[in-house]
N, C-alpha and C positions, 0 to 999 in steps of 0.2 A: 287765642290769637297767635301765641308763639308757635303752636303746633301747625297752624295754617301757614305761617310764614316759612317754617322749616319744610313743609310739603311743597310750597311754591319754589323755594330755593332748589330742592331736589329736582323738581320738574324742569327748571331752567338748565340744570346741568346734564339732564338726560339727552343723549343724541337722538335726533329725529331721522337720521339716515346715514349711510356710509358710502362714499364715492371715492374711488381711486385711492383707498387706503386712509382717507381723512374723514372725520365725523363732521356733520353739519348740525348746527343747533338752531332751535327756534329763535324768534326775535330776542335780542339780548337785553332790551329794555322793556320791562313789564310793569304795568300799573295795576295795583290791586286795591279794590275798595272793600273795606270791612266795616259794616255799619256806616258811620259818618266819617271814618278815617280813611285817608288815602296814603298808600305807601309806594314809593318809587324805588325799584331795585337799581343798584349801581351797575353800570355797564362795564364789562371787561374790555370793551373796545375803546374806552376812554384812555386806556394805557397807550403810551407812545412807544413804538418799536423801532429798532434800527433799520436802516435801509441798505446795509451791506452785510456780507457774511462776517467780516471782521468785527462789525458792530455787535453782532450776536455772539461773538467769541468763537467763531468757527472758521475753518478753511479746509480745502481739499489737499490731501497729500499727493505724492507722486503716483500712487496707485489709484488715485481718483476716489479716495474714501474720505468722508467727512470726519474731521477730528477737531477737538477743542484746542484753542490757543491758550498757552500759559500766560496769565495776566502779568507776570513779572518780567518774563524774558521775551514775550511776543512771538514765541516759536510754537509750531504745532507739536502736540503731544500725541500719545497713543489713546487718549480718552475719547470714547465714542459719544454720540449724541445723547444728551440727557433730557428726557421728556419732563421729569419732575422738577420744574423750576419754582413753582408756586404751590401753595397748599390747596388751592381751588382747582378742581378738575376743569372748569370752564376757562379759567385763566391759563392753565397749561395748554389746553387745546388752542386757545387764541394765539398763544406764543408760538405753538407749532405751525399754525397756519400762516402766521406772519413770516416765520422763517421760510416756509414753503414758497411764499411770494418772492422772497429774495432769491431763493434757489432758481425759480423760473427765470428771473432776470439774468442770473449767472449763466444759465444754460443758453439763453438767447445770445448773450455776449460771447460765450465760448464758440458757438456755432459760427459766428462771424469772424472773430479775431483769431481763433486757433484752427478751426476747421475750414475757414475760407469760404463759407457759404454766403449767398447773397439774399437780402431781404426783398421780397416782392409783395406789393401792397394789394389788399383785397377789400373793396374795389380799388382800382388804380386811378379813378377820376375824382377822388375827394381828397381833402387835406390829409396828410399822413396821420395826424393825431386823431382823426375820425375813422380811420380804417383799421382793419385787421391786417395780417400779413402771413406769408408762408416763407419758407427758406428753400433755396435752390442752389445746386452746384454751379450754375451759371446765371448771370443776370439776364441774358437773353438766349433761351434755348432755340436752336434751329435744326429741326429734323434730327434729333438724337437717334442713334442706332438702337440703343436700349435705354429706356427710362423707367426708373423705379419710383413708385409713389408710396410714401409711408403715412399711415393713418392711425393715430392713437385712439384710446378709448374715451369714455365719458368722464365727467367730474372736473377736477382741478388741473389735470394735466394739460400741457400746452405743447406747441410744436417742439420737437426734439426730445420729448419725454415719453416713456412707456408708463412709468409709475413714480410719482414724487416720493412716496414712502420708501421705495427702494433706493432712490438717490440719497436720501437722508440716512437710512439705516444700513444700506449695503454698499452702494457705490455707483459711480457714473456709468460703468460698463453695463451693469444689469438694468439700471433705471432709465438710461437715456437711449436715444436712437443713434448715437455716435458710432458704435461698432457696426451698425447696419450701413451707415453712410460710408465708412472706410472700406468695408468688405465690398460694397457695391462698386465703389470706385476702382478697386483692384480688378474687378471683373468687367470693367468697361461701361458701367452704367452712369448716366446722369441721374440725379436724385432730386425729388421735390418732397418737402415735409409739410403736410397739412397742419392746420391750426384750428380744428373744428369747434373747440370749446371757447374760442375767443369771439364772443358775440355782442359785447356791449362796450360803450365808452361813456365816460362822464364828461359832458360838454357844458361849460358854464354852470356847473352845479347840478345838471340834470343828467340822469342815467338814460342813455338812448341805445336802442339796438343798432348794430352796424349794418349799413346797407349792403346787401349781398352776402351777409354772414350772420343772419339773425338766429340761426340754429345750425347744428352740425351738417345736415344734409344740404342746406342752402349754401353754406360755405364751400362744401365739396363740389357742388354743381358749378358755382362761380369759378373756382379754381380749374375745374375740368375744362370749362369753355374758354376761359381767358388765357390760361397758361399751358395746359396739357394738350388739348385738341388743336389750339392755335399754333403750336410749335411743330405740328405735323410729324410726330414721332414715327419711326419705322416699327417699333414694338414697345409694349408697355407691360410692366409687371406691378402688382400691388401687394403690399403687406399691410394687414389690418388687424389690430388687436381689439378684443372685447367688443365694445359698441361700434368700433370702427368697422366691424364686420357687417353690422346693420346698415351703416352708411354705404358700404361697398355694394351690398345687395340692392339698395335703392338706386345707386348709380347704374348698375347693370340693367335694372328694369327700365330706367329712363333713357339710356343710351345703348340699346342693344346692338345697333350696327357698329358703333365704335368698339364695343367689347368684342364682337365677333371678328372684326378685321384687325384690331390692334393689340388687344390684351391677350397675352399668351399664357399668363399664370397669375393666380391669386393665392398668396399664402396667408391664411387666417391663423391667428394665435388666440385660442380659447374664445372664439367669437360667440356672441350671444344672439345671433340672428335667428329668426323663425324659419324652420326648415320648409314650411309650407309656402314661403315666399321666394325661395331660391330659384332663379331662372335655370333652365336646363343647361345653358352654356357654362355656368359656374361650376356645375357638378363635374364637367369634363376637364376644366382647367384649374380647379381649386383643390386645396387640401387644408384641413383644419387641425392644427396641433393643439390638443386639449390636455388639461390636467389629468394625470394618470400615474399609477405606480409602475407601470410597465416601462421597459427600456425605451430610450428615445427612438422615435419613428416606428414603433410597433403599430401595425394596423389594428384598429379597434372596430367594434360593431357600430353601425350607424342606423339612425332611424330612417324610415322610408322617405325617399325624395330629398335626402340631405347631402351635403358635401362630404366626401370621404374624411374620416377622422383618424388621426394618428396620435400616438402619445408624444407629449412635449417633454417627457422625461422628468417631470417635476409635478409636485402636488399643489404648488401655490399659483394661483391665477396670475398674479402680477409678474411672476418669473417666467411665464411661458414663452414670451418673445425672445428673451435672452437664452433660455435653456435649449430652445429648438433651432437656434440660428444656423448651425452647421447643416442640419437636415433640410431646413427651409431653402437655403441657397443652393444646395445640391438639387433640390426639386425644381427651383427656378431655372437652373442651367439645363437640366434635362428637358424641361418644357420648351426652353428656347431653341434647343437643337431640333426638336420636333417642329416647332414653328418655322424655323429656317428651311427644313426639309420640305415642308408643305408649300412654302412660298416658292422654292426653287422649282417645284414640279408644276406649278400652275401655268407659267408661260408655255411650257411644252404641251400641256393639255389644250390650251387655247389654240396653239398653232396647228395641232393635229386636227382639231375640229374645223379650222378654217380650210385646211387642205382637202378635207372631205367634201366641203361645199364647193 
């Protein structure tokens, strides 16, 4: 019996998958029946966790790096995040994920209070507590000259994040989308940050899917219709990381006319889309910076019918968005110049055609 219990405990601690740098576990409460005896495993989720960074004993220093707070002085130290808090692997993972949830709220708050972004609800016609939301540089966009849309990957990441694990173990610069927002603003873009993994709310004790945001693609479609297309932008660029590339390909398939007329560039960062599903238009305006040992922006071989692939200058998937940022923005600006030149020539062509008639 002891052997069976040890095997059960080991099974409970084994990860069932890995998403965005975090492990997910099977059900934390397991009932085992051996002969006529029933044993109920204790749940690590019964432990109560703090709701603030300070409660966890952490804070971000001036360089945006997570550091431990000295218990006696209350000041930040140079000590980095410590994963080994408990003797149990499952409890350490639960503690890590609880800290991650607090990190998400910290990033949300920072986007509003320090970066000056506005929260827009998805959908907009339900109570805020039942809705998802995105962030925008303006509360009401009105025909922006250049609009940049940022789409993160799958898993636990939310609006404003590329990788939660990077935020915790490296810093805000590499793990969040804040550097992209700031660079885009310097170049004259308005920016919208999607929140494609925010799909459920617990209402009166019941977990329910969010209307218009039940999955990543539905969320993106809702935002595209409600906030992006509705503001009638002159031009649009998209940056999509990992599974965000899949979402972008699906948007291009559903809204081909909008992409052809408005979207001048798409920067993918280690996208996991299927090459067979890529519309022809994306091959012309897209570039995918992938993990590679080659120097940044080195052209790489591509599979047939896929988007051009270039080196992100890094071997870690989560780091690709940050490591390729300079090359990606240079690509966006080059594509925008081509878009402007093409637009400036169209009226002349129409006029000439009319003169001939």
